[in-house]
N, C-alpha and C positions, 0 to 999 in steps of 0.2 A: 504493499499499500504506499509506503514512503520509503525513503532511503535508509530509515532505521530498521527496516525489515521487521516491522511490528505495528501494532494498532497505534493510532495517533492519539487517542483518548480512551479512557476507560468506559466501558459500556455502562449504561444506566442499569443498576440491578433492581430486580423485584424481590425484596426479602420475604421469606417464608420461614424464618427461624427466630428464635429468641436468643439474644446475645447479652452476655454480662457486661458490666461497665468496662472491664478490662478489654473485652473483645471489641466493644464498640470503638475504642480508641485506635484500633488498627484496621477498621473496616476500609479506609481509603486505599492504603497499600494492598490489602487483601483483594479489593475490587479490581486493581490494576493487575495484579498477579493472575487472578482468575481470568481476566480479559485476555492477557497474553496466551494463557493456555487454550482457551476455547477458541480464540482467533486462528491459531495455528492447526488445532484439531478439526476445525471447520473448514479448512481449506483457504484460509486467508481471504475470506470473501466479504465479511461483514465489517461495518465500521465506517465512520465518516472522517474526513480530513479537511481542514480549511486551509486555503493557500491563496495568496495574492500573486498575480502574474502581471508582467508588462508585456503585452503581445508584441510579436515581431513578424515581419514577413517572411514567407518561404522563398519567394523568388526574388531575383535581382532586379527585373524589369519593374518600373514604377509607373510608366506612362499611363496605364489603365486603371490606376488606383492601388494596385499592388497587393490585393488580398486574394488568397486561394479561393477557388470557386468560380473566378472569371478572369483573373489577370493572366493566366497562363496563355489566353489568346493573343497576348501582347508581346510574346518572347521573340518575335521577329522585329522588335523596336517600334511597334505601332504602325508598320507600313502595310498598306493594302494593294492588291488583294493578298491574301495569305492562303496557303494550302491547308485543307481540312480533310482527314480520313474519316468518313462517316458510313457505317454499315457496308464496309468493304469498298467503298468508292471514294475517289479523291475529288474534292469541290474546291472552288475558290471562295474564300470568305471575304465578303466585301463590306458588311455592315459594320458600323463603328462600335457597337455594343453587343454583348452575348450574355444570355442568362446561363444558369447551370442546367443540369440534366432534366429538371423538373419545372423550371420556370421560364417564361418567355421574356422576362425582364431581368435585369441585373440584380443579383442578391449579394449584397455587401456583407460579408460575414468573416468571423475570425474563429479558428478552431481551437478549443480548449482541451487540455488533458481530461479525459473523461473515464467513467460516465459522470457528467454533471448532475449532482443531486439538487443543489439550491444556489442560485445567485445571491451572494450577500450584498454586493455593491459593484457598480461600474461607475468609475470616474473618468471624465473627459475634460481636460484643461482644468482639473481641480473641482468640477461640478459634478455631483452625484446625479446620474440619469435615473428617470423613472422607469421601472420595469412595465413592459406593455406599451409604453409610449416611446421611449427612446431605444429599447432592445427587446429581444425575446430569445429563447433557446430552442433549436431545432435538433433532433436527433440526438439529444442528451450531450451535445458537445459543440454545436455551432451557434456561436453568438451573433445573432442577426440585427443589423442596424435598422432601426425603423425611422419613419418620418421623412424619407427621401434623402437623408444624409448618408455619408459613408464613413467607415473608421479611418482614422488618419493613416497614411502610408508609412509614416515613420514617426519617431518621437525622440525627445532629448532624454536619454538614459542618465544624464548627469544631474537631473533635476528630481525632486521628490514628486510624488504623483498628485501633490496638491498644487503644482504650478501649471501655468499655461504652457502648452507645447507637449504634454504628456497624457497618457491614459493607462488605466490600470483595471483589472477584474479581479474581484474577491469572490470566491465560490467555494462550496464544499462538494467534494467528489467521493464516490463509494456508494455502498449499499446499506440501507438502514437496518440495524439490528432488529430481527423479529421479536415478538413477545416471548417466544419460547426461549429464544437467546438470553433475554433479560432475566427469566426465571432460571436459567442454567447458570449465569454468572453470579446471580445472588446466592444460589445454593453452594456453589464452589467457594465463593468468597466467604460465606458464612463458616464453612468447614475449615478454611485456611485461618481465619480469624481465631476460631476456637483452638486449633492446633497451636497457634503461636503463643496463646496465653495458658497453655497447659490443661486445657479442658479436653473431655472426651469428644472426639470427632468421627465422622463417618468415612473418612478417607482410609483406604486399605492400608494396614500396617505391613511390616515385613515378614510377619509370621505366615507360614505357608500351611501349618497344620495345627489344629487345636483339638485336644481330647478333653471331655468333660463327661462325667458319669458314664463312662464306657462308650461314649459316642464320639467318633473321630470325624472332624470336618476338614477338608482341605480347602485352602484359599489361594487364589492366584495372587502373586506379588504385584506392587503397584507398577513395578517395571514392565510386567507382562501385560497388564491392562493398557498402559500407555502404548506399547508396541502393537496392541490390537486397536488402538484408536479409541479407547473407552476410559472411564474414570471410576467405575463403580458406584456413580451416583445417578439417582432416577433422572432428574431433569436434564442433567448434562449429557448423559448417554442418549437420552431421547432426542436431544437438540442435535447432537452430533450424527445419530443415525438418520435423522429426518433430512438433514441439510447436507451431509457428506457421507452418504452410504458407502460410496467407493473408496473412501479414505483418500482423497486427492490431497496433495500437498498445496496446490495453488487452485484458484478458480479457473475453469477452462474458459477459453476464448474460441469464437467461431467466425471465420471470415468467408463470405460468399462473394467472391470476386465476379462471378458471371451472373449473379442473380439480378432480378429487376431493380431499378433505381426507384427510390421513393423517399419521402421526407415526413419525418414525424414533427409536425408543427407544434410549437408551444410546449415541448416537453420540459 
């Protein structure tokens, strides 16, 4: 999710246990530790991160506005006619503007690292733009400029984003933790807090066999449970089995390079 190879923030737990005063004092660090465990066991899929970026062009040519989605038509320096290969046939492109694959008009957009969950703030020349008026998000990563304007082709990176001649985007990316994950992190954090304060907890001990009143019970070690992708706790194991039954180490990604083009507007 981030360069730290772990969750950005602790998941919000739903507590279903009673804790002593001593255990309550360590619930913050216990929730963070529980989040790290469940984040990796669920395939590094859930959790939100907030980041502020200063967008940059991908291409060198700037005569057409410079943003991916339409300025690749200007790679010959804005001279016309220009060759275009479409559906296996070459044609001369003679118009001065072109839209993307779904639009008949120019779509001025900047691509953000995704998937975008929520746009927190967009600043242009130090002024905060209004969502739905100044911009929208398509396909969970395309920041589309609205109102007939376009994003700047460049900006002064030596200035703070509160100054004229700059723009920035603050957003959260990732996937929201489901309710079952909140129960799981609360359950695991509770047991970690109890263990840290010397109380009895449900986390499996290192004992592999216990004999009482002539009855012998075998237990898997905690290491064996972790190797199988489980923790020996009801909510935690239910969460892992539901959202990562194949025990993937990272969330899968699918690319359909030959599929039909479409745009999810306002995502």
